[in-house]
N, C-alpha and C positions, 0 to 999 in steps of 0.2 A: 269706776271701781276708782274711789278713791282711798290707798293704803300706808298710811301716815308705820312712818320707822320710827320705833324711840329707842336706840342704843348711844355708845360714846364718839360720836363722832364731829365733836369738834375737841377732841380732844390732838392735839398736833404730834402724831407720828404717825409713823407709813403702816405700821400693820391697825392703826386701828378707820382710819381714808382708807383701807383695803379693801372691809372687811363690810364694809358703809356703804362701800359703790357698790362691791358684790354683792354685796347682798337686794341693793338697787334696782343692780343690772337684771338681779332672776326673776323677780316680782315684776316686772317691767314686760322683763319675754313672756311670762303670763296675761299680759294686755291690763296694765292697770299701771295707774298714772300716781307717781310717788311723792311722800312730801316728805319732809323730816321734824320729825318736834321736837322740843327740847325736856326738860324734863328739869321741873321745879329741886336748884340743889338747896337742904334741912342742912341743923347738924347734924353731926359726923356721933357719931353712938362710941366710940373708941377717946377717948381722950389722952394726953401724955401720964398723967397718973395710971386711969386703968396699961397704955402698953406697959409701964416696970412692969406693971406686979403679974401682967399676962408670963404663963407658964411657955417652957423652954420658946420651944417647935411657933406657938399663934406667935409668941412675942417675938421673934427675931420676923413672918412675917410679915405684923402687924408696924412693928418697926420698918420694917422695904419698904412697903406699898405705902406707905404715909411721908416719906420724906423722896422714892422717885416715880415708883408709875403716872403720875398723875402731873409731874414735873414738869411741865413747855420746852422749859427751858437747856432741866437735862438732855431730853432727846431733840431738841433738832438751836440750830441760832439764833439767838434772835434776829436773823434778817433773813432768816429763811423759817422762822413761825411767820414775819411777817409776810414773805412774799410764800406761804403757805395760804396763811388768810385770804390775800387775797385772788388765786389763782386754783385753791381747788374751795374754798368758800363755796362757790359757783357753778360747781361741778356734782355737787350734793344739794344746791337750791336753799345753800344758809348765807344768812346775814346777819352783819355782822351784830340786830338786833336777837335779842332769842323769844323763842315760840313756842310756849306754855302751855298752849290754851289752843293749839292747831286745833280743826275741826274736821275730823273725817269717818268714811264710815267704815276699817278696821284697821285696827296698831295691831301690828308688830316689837313688842321688846326681844332686842337684841341684835345680834350677836353680841358679843364678849361679857365684861364681869361685871351686867345688869343686877344679877343678883348678892354681889362682896356686894354688904349693910352693912359687917363687921368686919370695920381699917375706918385711915386714922385720919385720912389728905380731906380737909373742910372745904376742897373746894366739893365733892366728891358727895359725901356726908349720904345721911340716910335717907336716901327720898326716896318717897312711898307709889312718886309716883315709877318710879321704876317694875313695884310691885298691881302696876291697876290702878290701885287708886286718884279719882278728881280726872281723870284722862277723858276728854272729848271726846269719844270716840262708841258707837254702837257698839262695835264687840271686839274685845283683847284676846292676840297670839301672842303667844314666845317665837320666837325663833336661838336654839340655839347659845339658852343661855348658860350661866356662867354661872361660880354662887364662889368661883376664888379660891379661896381657900374660909371662905368661912363652913361652919361645918353646922348640923341640928344643937350641938355642944358648943359652941362657941352661942350661937340662938339663947342657949335657953340660960348660957351666966350673962346677960344683957338683954335679961329678958320685952325679948319682943319672939318668940320661938311660937305660941298662942296666935300674935295679930298676923306676922307671915303665912301663915296657916292660912289665914280669916280670910287673907288676902287673896294668896294662892287659888283655892280653897274657888269664892265669887266670882272675883272682877276679871279668871280671865277661861272661854275658849278651849282652848290645849295649848298641854305646856311641851318645848322642845326643850331640848337644853343640848349641852356638847360636854358635857365631860361625864366621867362616874361621879363622882361625889355632888356634882349636881343633882344627878341624877337618885340621888341614895337620899338626899333631903327633900326633895321632893315630895317622892314616894312617903316618907316614911310622913310628912309635915301634911298633905294632902289622903292618902290613902290609897292614890291612883299611880299609875306607872308611867308618866309622861314619854316620851320619844326619843331620842338618842338622834342627834343631826351631825357634820360638821360642821365648822367654823366652814363659813356662805365662799372664802377664800378658793377653799379645795373642792367646791362643787365647782368650777364659772372657770372658762375660758381664760385667765391671765393673761395667755400670750400675744391674746388679740390686743394687751393695752402696752406692750413693749413700745417704747418710743423712740427714734432715733438716737445716736450717743457717736460723741465724737471717738469713735476706738481705742481701742487699745492696743495696739503694738504689740503684745510680748504675753503671752499664760499666763494667766494668773489668779492666786485662792484668792478670796473674797472675804475679807473678815467682815461683822455685822452683829453690831451690838451696839445697847446705848452708852451714849459717847464716855469713853474711858471707862469702859468698867470693863474693858475688860483688862485689866493691869494685871493683877497676875505675873512673878516674874518667871513661873515655872510655867505659865502657864505660853507664855509672852515669846518664852523659849523652842520650846515644844513648837511653835505654830509657826516662828522661820526655820526651825529645825525641818523639818518635812520641806514647807519653798525651797527652801535650796536644795532640795533630796533630788527634788523634783525640777528645780530649777523653771520658778514660776515669780512675778514677782509677789507682793502683800501689799490690797487694794483695803481699802474703808471705804465705803461710798454712805450716804448721806447721815451718817449720824459718823462720829468721825476716834478713831479711837489714833494717838498720839507718834506711836509703833513701826506705823506700817508702813509701807517703802512711797504710797500718793496716797492722797483722800482728795476725795472728789465730792463735788455736793449732786443732789441727782433733786427734783421730782419726785416726785412715787413711782408715772412710768413709767419713767427713765429706771431710776430701784429694779425695775421689771428686767430691764434689760442687759444691765450691768450681773443679776440673779444668774439671769441668760450661757452670760457669755463668760459665768467662769468655768475654771477647770475643780475647782473647789472651794467649796463653806464652809467657815468654819463660824457659828454662832451661838449664842445663848439670848435669845430671844421667839419665842412662840411663833411669833407669824415670821421671825426669820428663818426657822425650823421651816413653816408649809411652805415660804417659799421656794427651799431650798428643791419640796419634795417633789410640789410641778413643775419646776424647769427639771425633776429625775439627776439630780446632782449627787456626786459624792458628797459628805457632809459632817458632819459632827456635829454633837447641840450641848456644851457644856453645860452642866446643871451646874444650877445654883438656887438656894432656902425658898426663892419669889418663883422658880421656873419649875420645880421637879414633880410635886403631883401631877401638872396638866400636860408635863409631856411626856409623863409615864402614860398616863390616859389616854393622849394620842397616837404616838409611836408605838404602842402596844394594839393598838386597837391596824393599821399603820404596821404592823411586821415587823416593824424594826425598830426597837425597840436597844440593840445593840449600837448603837449611832448615839447613846446618850452617856455621854460621857465625866465619871467624877472627878478624877486622873489624870494630871496633866500628862503623863504619858501615857492615857492609853488615844492620847487625839491620833499619834502618827496610824494605830491597830486599827481608829469606826475608823477613819479614813483611805485606809487599803479597804475593810470591807466590801465584801461585792453583793451589790444593792438587788437584789429578781427588783425591778423596776416592773417590767407584764404584771407583779402580782400584784404591787401595790396600784400599777395604773386600772388595775379592774377591781381593785377593794376602790379605787373612787370616784368611777362607773356607777357600781351599784350601787354607793351612797347618796352619791350630781339622782341618779332619781328617784331613791326614798325621800331625798330633800323632797324632790319640785311635784311631788306626789301629793306631797306633805301640805306644801303651800299651793299645789293647786285647791283642794278638798275643802284649805278653809279659810284661801280667800272666795270662797265661789260664792260665801252669800255671810246675810249679817244675820 
């Protein structure tokens, strides 16, 4: 059977690539051919005027997401972007031409923030195809879809609550979501409870993806965030103090922090190898947290307005909520926490079986 994946596969960052690649590998392991299907970018619901009127938390989220999340230049440098397109689009079967009308037997929408329609980025917009409209598929399901910071209240404010409800009810044969907020949105709009699944990276043996790297001859603390986003001086000094106390170098890989001892370029698979070799990890991204968990590393996740909800949801489900840091002085405390990775790995194994059971069942028939 030909299975299409509609996700954020053209966003040039390591997390977007790895979640798309992981979902592809899992579906292929079930015996299906996988192709990626692009969505048609439509006008964003939220413009600058709307942003200035938005209340507190939502205004911060909309501002942040509109200026940061999907800007490739903020995530990877220009040369890395070119390398990314040349080497890694092909691994997903992507060409430079969008294929919004690819005919498939079953379309899987997800994972990532495919349901986050109340954001200001014009490069994503409010695409109804992400809600199953005008898709060339005999059957449509989702896997680990996320609304991001979009809530039922925001849908109402933008006068699309009934439209989203109709699309979710009419277009999807099964809905799988990634987090509690999306679970609540879907439940309220469809009167049915979706299945709750983990990000595909968490159910995949990503250790097998690791590629050889130039070894770092000294133990290191890895810093992973979007380019120069970990820039608060108190955070920087706290990280440096901890590294010195452990006789560690500070290293930023793939996406650079100007203040680390070393900045290293890497492809997505080399990046995993650097996570594997790190003594500790400090990150402020969702997938940086996921990579740390998969390699069972001592880590802490720096909480931002943009990541608070999804990090809280993920880490609570894994019993690792104490690894979230809101104050710089707590960085060293979190890194020294005794994490029970045996319990975490048992949860991941259970969730992997649950996810594969869902995909196997829903991909069996059209």
